[in-house]
BALOBA-1460 file (C-alpha; in Angstrom, 3 decimals):
// residues 395
<rec num="1" residu="x" x="25.613" y="16.388" z="-2.538"/>
<rec num="2" residu="x" x="28.430" y="18.907" z="-2.114"/>
<rec num="3" residu="x" x="28.433" y="20.774" z="1.191"/>
<rec num="4" residu="x" x="30.753" y="23.206" z="2.946"/>
<rec num="5" residu="x" x="32.765" y="20.260" z="4.239"/>
<rec num="6" residu="x" x="33.915" y="19.497" z="0.684"/>
<rec num="7" residu="x" x="35.791" y="22.810" z="0.478"/>
<rec num="8" residu="x" x="38.528" y="24.640" z="2.322"/>
<rec num="9" residu="x" x="37.730" y="28.349" z="2.169"/>
<rec num="10" residu="x" x="41.192" y="29.595" z="3.170"/>
<rec num="11" residu="x" x="41.849" y="32.843" z="1.243"/>
<rec num="12" residu="x" x="38.632" y="32.275" z="-0.730"/>
<rec num="13" residu="x" x="35.697" y="34.636" z="-1.068"/>
<rec num="14" residu="x" x="32.411" y="32.785" z="-0.552"/>
<rec num="15" residu="x" x="29.424" y="34.303" z="-2.324"/>
<rec num="16" residu="x" x="26.574" y="33.134" z="-0.089"/>
<rec num="17" residu="x" x="22.873" y="33.328" z="-0.893"/>
<rec num="18" residu="x" x="21.232" y="33.693" z="2.518"/>
<rec num="19" residu="x" x="17.578" y="34.264" z="3.323"/>
<rec num="20" residu="x" x="17.555" y="37.443" z="5.409"/>
<rec num="21" residu="x" x="13.980" y="38.296" z="4.428"/>
<rec num="22" residu="x" x="13.136" y="39.028" z="8.065"/>
<rec num="23" residu="x" x="10.183" y="40.930" z="9.552"/>
<rec num="24" residu="x" x="10.769" y="44.559" z="10.577"/>
<rec num="25" residu="x" x="8.652" y="46.816" z="12.794"/>
<rec num="26" residu="x" x="7.769" y="50.451" z="12.045"/>
<rec num="27" residu="x" x="11.187" y="51.518" z="13.407"/>
<rec num="28" residu="x" x="12.923" y="49.130" z="10.966"/>
<rec num="29" residu="x" x="14.011" y="46.840" z="13.816"/>
<rec num="30" residu="x" x="14.167" y="43.080" z="13.238"/>
<rec num="31" residu="x" x="11.336" y="41.393" z="15.162"/>
<rec num="32" residu="x" x="12.340" y="37.776" z="14.435"/>
<rec num="33" residu="x" x="16.001" y="36.923" z="13.741"/>
<rec num="34" residu="x" x="15.462" y="33.166" z="13.209"/>
<rec num="35" residu="x" x="16.644" y="33.277" z="9.597"/>
<rec num="36" residu="x" x="19.816" y="35.180" z="10.472"/>
<rec num="37" residu="x" x="20.578" y="32.779" z="13.329"/>
<rec num="38" residu="x" x="19.987" y="29.833" z="10.950"/>
<rec num="39" residu="x" x="22.672" y="31.111" z="8.553"/>
<rec num="40" residu="x" x="25.284" y="31.653" z="11.271"/>
<rec num="41" residu="x" x="26.917" y="28.158" z="11.256"/>
<rec num="42" residu="x" x="27.676" y="28.417" z="7.526"/>
<rec num="43" residu="x" x="29.193" y="31.900" z="7.823"/>
<rec num="44" residu="x" x="31.275" y="31.022" z="10.890"/>
<rec num="45" residu="x" x="32.665" y="27.841" z="9.269"/>
<rec num="46" residu="x" x="33.924" y="29.858" z="6.283"/>
<rec num="47" residu="x" x="35.469" y="32.547" z="8.495"/>
<rec num="48" residu="x" x="37.172" y="29.916" z="10.660"/>
<rec num="49" residu="x" x="38.635" y="28.328" z="7.519"/>
<rec num="50" residu="x" x="40.279" y="31.683" z="6.792"/>
<rec num="51" residu="x" x="37.856" y="32.757" z="4.093"/>
<rec num="52" residu="x" x="35.614" y="35.789" z="3.712"/>
<rec num="53" residu="x" x="31.846" y="35.984" z="3.203"/>
<rec num="54" residu="x" x="29.841" y="38.054" z="0.754"/>
<rec num="55" residu="x" x="26.197" y="37.814" z="1.777"/>
<rec num="56" residu="x" x="23.377" y="38.401" z="-0.683"/>
<rec num="57" residu="x" x="19.673" y="38.388" z="0.094"/>
<rec num="58" residu="x" x="16.355" y="39.972" z="-0.732"/>
<rec num="59" residu="x" x="14.044" y="41.778" z="1.689"/>
<rec num="60" residu="x" x="10.345" y="42.225" z="1.012"/>
<rec num="61" residu="x" x="8.878" y="43.062" z="-2.383"/>
<rec num="62" residu="x" x="10.393" y="46.406" z="-3.394"/>
<rec num="63" residu="x" x="9.507" y="48.230" z="-6.596"/>
<rec num="64" residu="x" x="12.980" y="49.382" z="-7.603"/>
<rec num="65" residu="x" x="15.242" y="51.109" z="-5.066"/>
<rec num="66" residu="x" x="13.084" y="51.789" z="-1.986"/>
<rec num="67" residu="x" x="14.845" y="52.719" z="1.227"/>
<rec num="68" residu="x" x="12.377" y="50.945" z="3.509"/>
<rec num="69" residu="x" x="13.547" y="47.662" z="1.957"/>
<rec num="70" residu="x" x="17.264" y="48.411" z="2.310"/>
<rec num="71" residu="x" x="19.298" y="45.677" z="3.981"/>
<rec num="72" residu="x" x="21.215" y="48.375" z="5.880"/>
<rec num="73" residu="x" x="18.287" y="48.267" z="8.343"/>
<rec num="74" residu="x" x="19.258" y="44.743" z="9.408"/>
<rec num="75" residu="x" x="23.038" y="45.339" z="9.500"/>
<rec num="76" residu="x" x="23.231" y="45.837" z="13.284"/>
<rec num="77" residu="x" x="21.175" y="42.678" z="13.942"/>
<rec num="78" residu="x" x="23.395" y="40.623" z="11.581"/>
<rec num="79" residu="x" x="26.483" y="41.892" z="13.463"/>
<rec num="80" residu="x" x="24.882" y="41.045" z="16.832"/>
<rec num="81" residu="x" x="24.001" y="37.512" z="15.736"/>
<rec num="82" residu="x" x="27.343" y="36.749" z="14.060"/>
<rec num="83" residu="x" x="29.470" y="38.475" z="16.686"/>
<rec num="84" residu="x" x="31.650" y="40.093" z="14.010"/>
<rec num="85" residu="x" x="31.725" y="43.438" z="12.232"/>
<rec num="86" residu="x" x="29.812" y="43.353" z="8.937"/>
<rec num="87" residu="x" x="30.594" y="45.741" z="6.106"/>
<rec num="88" residu="x" x="27.749" y="47.012" z="3.929"/>
<rec num="89" residu="x" x="27.687" y="48.203" z="0.340"/>
<rec num="90" residu="x" x="24.702" y="50.110" z="-1.081"/>
<rec num="91" residu="x" x="24.468" y="47.978" z="-4.232"/>
<rec num="92" residu="x" x="24.745" y="44.307" z="-5.176"/>
<rec num="93" residu="x" x="26.366" y="44.644" z="-8.621"/>
<rec num="94" residu="x" x="28.493" y="47.240" z="-10.393"/>
<rec num="95" residu="x" x="31.546" y="49.248" z="-9.364"/>
<rec num="96" residu="x" x="30.668" y="49.830" z="-5.686"/>
<rec num="97" residu="x" x="29.942" y="46.147" z="-5.058"/>
<rec num="98" residu="x" x="32.986" y="44.970" z="-7.040"/>
<rec num="99" residu="x" x="35.301" y="47.317" z="-5.159"/>
<rec num="100" residu="x" x="33.908" y="46.301" z="-1.758"/>
<rec num="101" residu="x" x="34.272" y="42.613" z="-2.635"/>
<rec num="102" residu="x" x="37.808" y="43.079" z="-3.996"/>
<rec num="103" residu="x" x="38.906" y="44.822" z="-0.779"/>
<rec num="104" residu="x" x="37.462" y="42.103" z="1.471"/>
<rec num="105" residu="x" x="40.124" y="40.385" z="3.586"/>
<rec num="106" residu="x" x="40.057" y="36.867" z="5.071"/>
<rec num="107" residu="x" x="37.849" y="36.790" z="8.158"/>
<rec num="108" residu="x" x="35.662" y="39.664" z="6.970"/>
<rec num="109" residu="x" x="31.960" y="39.760" z="6.079"/>
<rec num="110" residu="x" x="30.257" y="41.959" z="3.475"/>
<rec num="111" residu="x" x="26.490" y="42.404" z="3.139"/>
<rec num="112" residu="x" x="25.255" y="43.435" z="-0.305"/>
<rec num="113" residu="x" x="22.203" y="45.632" z="-0.873"/>
<rec num="114" residu="x" x="18.775" y="44.085" z="-1.589"/>
<rec num="115" residu="x" x="18.917" y="41.902" z="-4.705"/>
<rec num="116" residu="x" x="15.309" y="42.673" z="-5.575"/>
<rec num="117" residu="x" x="16.090" y="46.345" z="-6.145"/>
<rec num="118" residu="x" x="16.849" y="44.929" z="-9.607"/>
<rec num="119" residu="x" x="13.986" y="43.304" z="-11.512"/>
<rec num="120" residu="x" x="16.618" y="41.061" z="-13.121"/>
<rec num="121" residu="x" x="16.867" y="39.106" z="-9.838"/>
<rec num="122" residu="x" x="13.351" y="37.643" z="-10.002"/>
<rec num="123" residu="x" x="13.545" y="37.374" z="-13.793"/>
<rec num="124" residu="x" x="16.546" y="35.028" z="-13.445"/>
<rec num="125" residu="x" x="18.550" y="37.259" z="-15.783"/>
<rec num="126" residu="x" x="21.824" y="35.675" z="-16.898"/>
<rec num="127" residu="x" x="23.821" y="38.901" z="-17.328"/>
<rec num="128" residu="x" x="22.793" y="40.029" z="-13.825"/>
<rec num="129" residu="x" x="23.754" y="36.600" z="-12.454"/>
<rec num="130" residu="x" x="27.171" y="36.859" z="-14.103"/>
<rec num="131" residu="x" x="27.776" y="40.236" z="-12.444"/>
<rec num="132" residu="x" x="26.979" y="38.687" z="-9.064"/>
<rec num="133" residu="x" x="29.277" y="35.749" z="-9.856"/>
<rec num="134" residu="x" x="32.318" y="38.021" z="-10.398"/>
<rec num="135" residu="x" x="32.225" y="38.928" z="-6.688"/>
<rec num="136" residu="x" x="33.199" y="35.524" z="-5.241"/>
<rec num="137" residu="x" x="35.341" y="32.402" z="-5.740"/>
<rec num="138" residu="x" x="32.908" y="29.784" z="-4.406"/>
<rec num="139" residu="x" x="29.109" y="29.932" z="-4.528"/>
<rec num="140" residu="x" x="27.221" y="28.729" z="-1.452"/>
<rec num="141" residu="x" x="23.437" y="28.449" z="-1.422"/>
<rec num="142" residu="x" x="22.071" y="28.466" z="2.122"/>
<rec num="143" residu="x" x="18.619" y="29.917" z="1.394"/>
<rec num="144" residu="x" x="16.068" y="27.110" z="1.533"/>
<rec num="145" residu="x" x="13.190" y="29.595" z="1.751"/>
<rec num="146" residu="x" x="13.878" y="30.737" z="-1.824"/>
<rec num="147" residu="x" x="15.169" y="27.450" z="-3.298"/>
<rec num="148" residu="x" x="11.864" y="26.903" z="-5.124"/>
<rec num="149" residu="x" x="12.393" y="30.074" z="-7.177"/>
<rec num="150" residu="x" x="14.572" y="30.092" z="-10.307"/>
<rec num="151" residu="x" x="15.904" y="33.553" z="-9.479"/>
<rec num="152" residu="x" x="19.304" y="34.925" z="-10.473"/>
<rec num="153" residu="x" x="20.920" y="34.575" z="-7.039"/>
<rec num="154" residu="x" x="19.328" y="31.246" z="-6.097"/>
<rec num="155" residu="x" x="19.705" y="29.278" z="-9.306"/>
<rec num="156" residu="x" x="21.161" y="30.979" z="-12.400"/>
<rec num="157" residu="x" x="24.358" y="32.222" z="-10.714"/>
<rec num="158" residu="x" x="25.385" y="28.619" z="-9.932"/>
<rec num="159" residu="x" x="26.252" y="27.934" z="-13.585"/>
<rec num="160" residu="x" x="29.189" y="30.345" z="-13.318"/>
<rec num="161" residu="x" x="30.740" y="28.137" z="-10.614"/>
<rec num="162" residu="x" x="30.814" y="24.728" z="-12.359"/>
<rec num="163" residu="x" x="33.278" y="23.135" z="-9.902"/>
<rec num="164" residu="x" x="33.046" y="25.472" z="-6.934"/>
<rec num="165" residu="x" x="29.479" y="25.489" z="-5.631"/>
<rec num="166" residu="x" x="27.904" y="23.810" z="-2.631"/>
<rec num="167" residu="x" x="25.084" y="23.779" z="-0.113"/>
<rec num="168" residu="x" x="25.419" y="25.642" z="3.169"/>
<rec num="169" residu="x" x="24.727" y="23.803" z="6.423"/>
<rec num="170" residu="x" x="21.116" y="25.026" z="6.642"/>
<rec num="171" residu="x" x="20.111" y="24.002" z="3.123"/>
<rec num="172" residu="x" x="21.886" y="20.648" z="3.468"/>
<rec num="173" residu="x" x="19.991" y="20.006" z="6.710"/>
<rec num="174" residu="x" x="16.664" y="20.845" z="5.059"/>
<rec num="175" residu="x" x="17.350" y="18.381" z="2.230"/>
<rec num="176" residu="x" x="18.444" y="15.659" z="4.662"/>
<rec num="177" residu="x" x="15.367" y="16.181" z="6.863"/>
<rec num="178" residu="x" x="12.942" y="15.879" z="3.949"/>
<rec num="179" residu="x" x="14.789" y="12.797" z="2.638"/>
<rec num="180" residu="x" x="14.570" y="11.294" z="6.127"/>
<rec num="181" residu="x" x="10.792" y="11.413" z="5.858"/>
<rec num="182" residu="x" x="10.258" y="10.629" z="2.163"/>
<rec num="183" residu="x" x="13.123" y="8.238" z="1.409"/>
<rec num="184" residu="x" x="14.921" y="6.744" z="4.359"/>
<rec num="185" residu="x" x="12.704" y="7.275" z="7.391"/>
<rec num="186" residu="x" x="12.681" y="4.617" z="10.094"/>
<rec num="187" residu="x" x="9.296" y="2.907" z="10.071"/>
<rec num="188" residu="x" x="6.511" y="3.326" z="11.018"/>
<rec num="189" residu="x" x="6.357" y="6.711" z="9.231"/>
<rec num="190" residu="x" x="3.526" y="9.135" z="10.057"/>
<rec num="191" residu="x" x="2.397" y="12.269" z="8.226"/>
<rec num="192" residu="x" x="0.072" y="14.674" z="10.040"/>
<rec num="193" residu="x" x="-1.650" y="16.997" z="7.585"/>
<rec num="194" residu="x" x="-3.907" y="19.742" z="8.884"/>
<rec num="195" residu="x" x="-5.034" y="23.159" z="7.765"/>
<rec num="196" residu="x" x="-8.141" y="24.354" z="6.017"/>
<rec num="197" residu="x" x="-8.070" y="22.989" z="2.490"/>
<rec num="198" residu="x" x="-7.680" y="19.584" z="0.908"/>
<rec num="199" residu="x" x="-6.953" y="21.292" z="-2.420"/>
<rec num="200" residu="x" x="-3.689" y="22.789" z="-1.129"/>
<rec num="201" residu="x" x="-2.486" y="19.376" z="0.098"/>
<rec num="202" residu="x" x="-3.578" y="17.027" z="-2.723"/>
<rec num="203" residu="x" x="-0.196" y="16.688" z="-4.400"/>
<rec num="204" residu="x" x="1.548" y="16.286" z="-1.032"/>
<rec num="205" residu="x" x="-0.817" y="13.471" z="-0.017"/>
<rec num="206" residu="x" x="-0.404" y="11.703" z="-3.357"/>
<rec num="207" residu="x" x="3.383" y="11.988" z="-3.189"/>
<rec num="208" residu="x" x="3.794" y="10.779" z="0.393"/>
<rec num="209" residu="x" x="1.421" y="7.780" z="0.280"/>
<rec num="210" residu="x" x="4.298" y="5.584" z="-0.902"/>
<rec num="211" residu="x" x="6.479" y="6.721" z="2.003"/>
<rec num="212" residu="x" x="4.138" y="6.659" z="5.006"/>
<rec num="213" residu="x" x="2.446" y="3.978" z="7.071"/>
<rec num="214" residu="x" x="0.002" y="6.300" z="8.869"/>
<rec num="215" residu="x" x="-1.743" y="9.495" z="7.751"/>
<rec num="216" residu="x" x="-3.561" y="11.766" z="10.179"/>
<rec num="217" residu="x" x="-5.925" y="14.186" z="8.431"/>
<rec num="218" residu="x" x="-6.973" y="17.003" z="10.759"/>
<rec num="219" residu="x" x="-8.032" y="20.615" z="10.772"/>
<rec num="220" residu="x" x="-10.590" y="22.085" z="8.402"/>
<rec num="221" residu="x" x="-9.769" y="19.669" z="5.605"/>
<rec num="222" residu="x" x="-11.119" y="16.736" z="7.623"/>
<rec num="223" residu="x" x="-14.710" y="17.967" z="7.101"/>
<rec num="224" residu="x" x="-14.472" y="17.442" z="3.328"/>
<rec num="225" residu="x" x="-13.598" y="13.780" z="4.022"/>
<rec num="226" residu="x" x="-16.421" y="13.385" z="6.572"/>
<rec num="227" residu="x" x="-19.055" y="14.962" z="4.312"/>
<rec num="228" residu="x" x="-17.864" y="12.832" z="1.391"/>
<rec num="229" residu="x" x="-18.592" y="9.760" z="3.544"/>
<rec num="230" residu="x" x="-22.119" y="10.950" z="4.319"/>
<rec num="231" residu="x" x="-21.502" y="12.736" z="7.628"/>
<rec num="232" residu="x" x="-23.313" y="15.871" z="8.836"/>
<rec num="233" residu="x" x="-20.821" y="18.704" z="9.327"/>
<rec num="234" residu="x" x="-23.129" y="21.626" z="10.174"/>
<rec num="235" residu="x" x="-21.587" y="24.944" z="9.148"/>
<rec num="236" residu="x" x="-18.008" y="23.591" z="9.112"/>
<rec num="237" residu="x" x="-15.587" y="24.604" z="6.368"/>
<rec num="238" residu="x" x="-15.800" y="22.246" z="3.388"/>
<rec num="239" residu="x" x="-14.690" y="22.055" z="-0.230"/>
<rec num="240" residu="x" x="-17.763" y="20.493" z="-1.802"/>
<rec num="241" residu="x" x="-16.066" y="20.110" z="-5.180"/>
<rec num="242" residu="x" x="-13.301" y="18.007" z="-3.586"/>
<rec num="243" residu="x" x="-15.482" y="15.304" z="-2.019"/>
<rec num="244" residu="x" x="-14.902" y="12.767" z="-4.781"/>
<rec num="245" residu="x" x="-11.178" y="13.501" z="-4.559"/>
<rec num="246" residu="x" x="-11.272" y="12.848" z="-0.799"/>
<rec num="247" residu="x" x="-12.825" y="9.427" z="-1.422"/>
<rec num="248" residu="x" x="-10.225" y="8.714" z="-4.109"/>
<rec num="249" residu="x" x="-7.420" y="9.557" z="-1.612"/>
<rec num="250" residu="x" x="-8.938" y="7.106" z="0.897"/>
<rec num="251" residu="x" x="-9.105" y="4.402" z="-1.790"/>
<rec num="252" residu="x" x="-5.473" y="4.978" z="-2.808"/>
<rec num="253" residu="x" x="-4.340" y="4.912" z="0.826"/>
<rec num="254" residu="x" x="-6.142" y="1.610" z="1.414"/>
<rec num="255" residu="x" x="-4.549" y="0.103" z="-1.709"/>
<rec num="256" residu="x" x="-1.123" y="1.093" z="-0.400"/>
<rec num="257" residu="x" x="-1.846" y="-0.191" z="3.149"/>
<rec num="258" residu="x" x="-1.652" y="3.318" z="4.621"/>
<rec num="259" residu="x" x="-3.813" y="3.674" z="7.727"/>
<rec num="260" residu="x" x="-5.762" y="6.950" z="7.578"/>
<rec num="261" residu="x" x="-6.879" y="8.546" z="10.853"/>
<rec num="262" residu="x" x="-9.572" y="11.252" z="10.750"/>
<rec num="263" residu="x" x="-11.003" y="12.920" z="13.881"/>
<rec num="264" residu="x" x="-14.004" y="11.168" z="15.422"/>
<rec num="265" residu="x" x="-15.134" y="14.099" z="17.550"/>
<rec num="266" residu="x" x="-14.699" y="17.874" z="17.459"/>
<rec num="267" residu="x" x="-15.129" y="20.996" z="19.503"/>
<rec num="268" residu="x" x="-18.034" y="22.722" z="17.751"/>
<rec num="269" residu="x" x="-18.775" y="26.444" z="18.147"/>
<rec num="270" residu="x" x="-21.921" y="28.436" z="17.378"/>
<rec num="271" residu="x" x="-19.824" y="31.311" z="15.989"/>
<rec num="272" residu="x" x="-16.328" y="31.852" z="14.624"/>
<rec num="273" residu="x" x="-15.228" y="33.660" z="17.770"/>
<rec num="274" residu="x" x="-13.020" y="32.983" z="20.777"/>
<rec num="275" residu="x" x="-16.043" y="33.675" z="23.025"/>
<rec num="276" residu="x" x="-18.459" y="31.402" z="21.172"/>
<rec num="277" residu="x" x="-20.517" y="28.741" z="22.916"/>
<rec num="278" residu="x" x="-18.922" y="25.323" z="22.411"/>
<rec num="279" residu="x" x="-19.835" y="21.664" z="22.719"/>
<rec num="280" residu="x" x="-18.092" y="18.361" z="22.000"/>
<rec num="281" residu="x" x="-19.891" y="16.416" z="19.252"/>
<rec num="282" residu="x" x="-19.249" y="13.498" z="16.918"/>
<rec num="283" residu="x" x="-17.556" y="14.860" z="13.801"/>
<rec num="284" residu="x" x="-20.154" y="13.222" z="11.541"/>
<rec num="285" residu="x" x="-23.100" y="14.672" z="13.448"/>
<rec num="286" residu="x" x="-22.464" y="18.389" z="13.921"/>
<rec num="287" residu="x" x="-25.736" y="20.311" z="14.439"/>
<rec num="288" residu="x" x="-26.875" y="22.922" z="11.936"/>
<rec num="289" residu="x" x="-25.600" y="26.385" z="12.870"/>
<rec num="290" residu="x" x="-22.488" y="24.938" z="14.544"/>
<rec num="291" residu="x" x="-19.010" y="24.500" z="13.057"/>
<rec num="292" residu="x" x="-16.042" y="22.309" z="13.986"/>
<rec num="293" residu="x" x="-13.136" y="24.453" z="15.222"/>
<rec num="294" residu="x" x="-10.800" y="21.991" z="16.971"/>
<rec num="295" residu="x" x="-10.194" y="18.272" z="17.454"/>
<rec num="296" residu="x" x="-12.152" y="16.669" z="20.299"/>
<rec num="297" residu="x" x="-10.833" y="14.620" z="23.263"/>
<rec num="298" residu="x" x="-11.421" y="11.163" z="21.725"/>
<rec num="299" residu="x" x="-9.622" y="12.239" z="18.537"/>
<rec num="300" residu="x" x="-6.651" y="13.583" z="20.506"/>
<rec num="301" residu="x" x="-6.358" y="10.305" z="22.444"/>
<rec num="302" residu="x" x="-6.483" y="8.372" z="19.143"/>
<rec num="303" residu="x" x="-3.873" y="10.670" z="17.540"/>
<rec num="304" residu="x" x="-1.597" y="10.397" z="20.592"/>
<rec num="305" residu="x" x="-1.631" y="6.584" z="20.347"/>
<rec num="306" residu="x" x="-0.728" y="6.764" z="16.634"/>
<rec num="307" residu="x" x="2.076" y="9.284" z="17.201"/>
<rec num="308" residu="x" x="3.607" y="7.238" z="20.012"/>
<rec num="309" residu="x" x="4.020" y="4.122" z="17.836"/>
<rec num="310" residu="x" x="5.773" y="5.967" z="14.980"/>
<rec num="311" residu="x" x="9.525" y="6.471" z="14.494"/>
<rec num="312" residu="x" x="9.416" y="9.170" z="11.794"/>
<rec num="313" residu="x" x="6.880" y="12.013" z="11.918"/>
<rec num="314" residu="x" x="6.064" y="14.828" z="9.505"/>
<rec num="315" residu="x" x="3.774" y="17.582" z="10.804"/>
<rec num="316" residu="x" x="2.253" y="20.033" z="8.348"/>
<rec num="317" residu="x" x="-0.770" y="22.031" z="9.438"/>
<rec num="318" residu="x" x="-2.690" y="22.656" z="12.696"/>
<rec num="319" residu="x" x="-5.632" y="20.630" z="14.040"/>
<rec num="320" residu="x" x="-7.842" y="23.627" z="14.793"/>
<rec num="321" residu="x" x="-8.151" y="27.401" z="14.750"/>
<rec num="322" residu="x" x="-5.077" y="27.691" z="16.994"/>
<rec num="323" residu="x" x="-4.915" y="31.478" z="16.535"/>
<rec num="324" residu="x" x="-7.880" y="31.627" z="18.947"/>
<rec num="325" residu="x" x="-6.924" y="30.509" z="22.450"/>
<rec num="326" residu="x" x="-10.172" y="28.597" z="22.967"/>
<rec num="327" residu="x" x="-9.507" y="26.433" z="19.900"/>
<rec num="328" residu="x" x="-5.764" y="25.841" z="20.280"/>
<rec num="329" residu="x" x="-5.953" y="22.845" z="22.626"/>
<rec num="330" residu="x" x="-5.907" y="20.214" z="19.857"/>
<rec num="331" residu="x" x="-2.829" y="21.661" z="18.159"/>
<rec num="332" residu="x" x="-1.072" y="21.985" z="21.535"/>
<rec num="333" residu="x" x="-1.968" y="18.390" z="22.460"/>
<rec num="334" residu="x" x="-0.606" y="17.153" z="19.131"/>
<rec num="335" residu="x" x="2.585" y="19.155" z="19.725"/>
<rec num="336" residu="x" x="2.953" y="17.527" z="23.151"/>
<rec num="337" residu="x" x="2.480" y="14.064" z="21.644"/>
<rec num="338" residu="x" x="5.092" y="14.693" z="18.929"/>
<rec num="339" residu="x" x="7.482" y="16.182" z="21.520"/>
<rec num="340" residu="x" x="7.099" y="13.044" z="23.672"/>
<rec num="341" residu="x" x="7.688" y="10.734" z="20.706"/>
<rec num="342" residu="x" x="10.776" y="12.774" z="19.759"/>
<rec num="343" residu="x" x="12.099" y="12.483" z="23.300"/>
<rec num="344" residu="x" x="11.664" y="8.714" z="22.967"/>
<rec num="345" residu="x" x="13.832" y="8.646" z="19.825"/>
<rec num="346" residu="x" x="11.513" y="9.445" z="16.909"/>
<rec num="347" residu="x" x="12.597" y="11.877" z="14.177"/>
<rec num="348" residu="x" x="10.099" y="14.727" z="13.793"/>
<rec num="349" residu="x" x="10.021" y="17.322" z="11.017"/>
<rec num="350" residu="x" x="7.707" y="20.339" z="11.186"/>
<rec num="351" residu="x" x="7.138" y="22.364" z="8.028"/>
<rec num="352" residu="x" x="4.710" y="24.743" z="6.390"/>
<rec num="353" residu="x" x="3.730" y="28.210" z="7.572"/>
<rec num="354" residu="x" x="0.911" y="27.537" z="10.055"/>
<rec num="355" residu="x" x="2.481" y="24.552" z="11.800"/>
<rec num="356" residu="x" x="5.806" y="26.409" z="12.144"/>
<rec num="357" residu="x" x="3.915" y="29.390" z="13.605"/>
<rec num="358" residu="x" x="2.133" y="27.065" z="16.058"/>
<rec num="359" residu="x" x="5.366" y="25.343" z="17.077"/>
<rec num="360" residu="x" x="6.981" y="28.706" z="17.828"/>
<rec num="361" residu="x" x="3.911" y="30.108" z="19.587"/>
<rec num="362" residu="x" x="3.543" y="27.132" z="21.923"/>
<rec num="363" residu="x" x="7.238" y="26.536" z="22.625"/>
<rec num="364" residu="x" x="7.812" y="23.258" z="20.764"/>
<rec num="365" residu="x" x="10.785" y="24.476" z="18.694"/>
<rec num="366" residu="x" x="13.388" y="22.717" z="20.833"/>
<rec num="367" residu="x" x="11.211" y="19.656" z="21.413"/>
<rec num="368" residu="x" x="11.040" y="18.438" z="17.803"/>
<rec num="369" residu="x" x="13.923" y="17.237" z="15.640"/>
<rec num="370" residu="x" x="13.776" y="19.898" z="12.943"/>
<rec num="371" residu="x" x="11.668" y="22.951" z="12.088"/>
<rec num="372" residu="x" x="11.863" y="23.843" z="8.396"/>
<rec num="373" residu="x" x="12.732" y="27.440" z="7.496"/>
<rec num="374" residu="x" x="10.969" y="27.419" z="4.124"/>
<rec num="375" residu="x" x="7.191" y="27.426" z="3.670"/>
<rec num="376" residu="x" x="6.666" y="27.177" z="-0.083"/>
<rec num="377" residu="x" x="9.984" y="25.392" z="-0.632"/>
<rec num="378" residu="x" x="9.113" y="22.789" z="1.988"/>
<rec num="379" residu="x" x="5.676" y="22.131" z="0.493"/>
<rec num="380" residu="x" x="7.048" y="21.784" z="-3.037"/>
<rec num="381" residu="x" x="9.706" y="19.349" z="-1.762"/>
<rec num="382" residu="x" x="6.979" y="17.240" z="-0.140"/>
<rec num="383" residu="x" x="5.092" y="17.289" z="-3.428"/>
<rec num="384" residu="x" x="8.124" y="15.640" z="-5.016"/>
<rec num="385" residu="x" x="9.186" y="18.677" z="-7.035"/>
<rec num="386" residu="x" x="12.951" y="19.086" z="-7.515"/>
<rec num="387" residu="x" x="13.576" y="22.682" z="-6.446"/>
<rec num="388" residu="x" x="15.562" y="24.734" z="-8.994"/>
<rec num="389" residu="x" x="17.909" y="26.145" z="-6.330"/>
<rec num="390" residu="x" x="18.817" y="22.598" z="-5.257"/>
<rec num="391" residu="x" x="19.081" y="21.227" z="-8.791"/>
<rec num="392" residu="x" x="21.488" y="24.050" z="-9.722"/>
<rec num="393" residu="x" x="23.991" y="22.902" z="-7.075"/>
<rec num="394" residu="x" x="23.587" y="19.214" z="-7.962"/>
<rec num="395" residu="x" x="24.309" y="19.764" z="-11.676"/>
């Protein structure tokens, strides 16, 4: 796996695919700069080597050239985060971009305009990729969030740099973190899978059964497993057509000596509302008219004991409707357990949109080993899919 450390960038122009697809408010101000901050170590390393950086990214889903999606809106924030002046060019290919890149001196940074202003970017167009490739000497992919897309700037462009392409620090760290769980994790290995639907996690579960010793199934998807085993789940969310699949997963886990842990009690509510009436009930005996919205106290104690005995932990998906304060306690308790295990030396990886949102919301970011920056890319990696953006660097 070639990384930045395999190259000296002195007097070289690094063409870097970053993921600066950041949220903006109505005044076009960046509201979360996590992705820019994540790319900083790669950019600084190249500048300190005596190289220059040409940054390319997409922003949003523009239909052609639309000013609200211009990367010039984030220029000031990129400068603030990097602590250096950043030049901007209002195109990503063609004369303007080529001239700006040619004039770039060692130690300087250039931000190209939104790649998706051209439909060729998402189409993975080879001619467009070649035009991008003329701008730099070494291609660096540091955009994990888009590594599962075979777009021009994430995948196709790499073929024009047969001996001068590598992973940035962020992307390398993502790959290492996933490998730590799936391939070389210290045992016992635990996967915590939550969220609403079994169907969205089937391939992940099937792929990780060979790697894990314990599997906690929480959140809405647990009710499909309980109902499949004959339990009463009241009005709780359930995928009736996935009950047989749930039983099949339990059979496969047993055959592979994976211990599966499903909640034994839940907080049930009489309405899907923060102000609903609630009661603690056995998960397999939820009254009609009530629905499970969070893990109960016995379940949280059981999950804590499992977490504390494991050395490698993957967390993907919340245990309850954490967006509502009344039903966030289970997810917070799980976060505290994983934080404690991490403090005691376990490696913990958090990935997937909702669990990342929960970790940020409840202040666990610095208390776990690694928080993945890519939702879809992370999930596809856990499913065992080789991401095209990663394969393109490995070739």
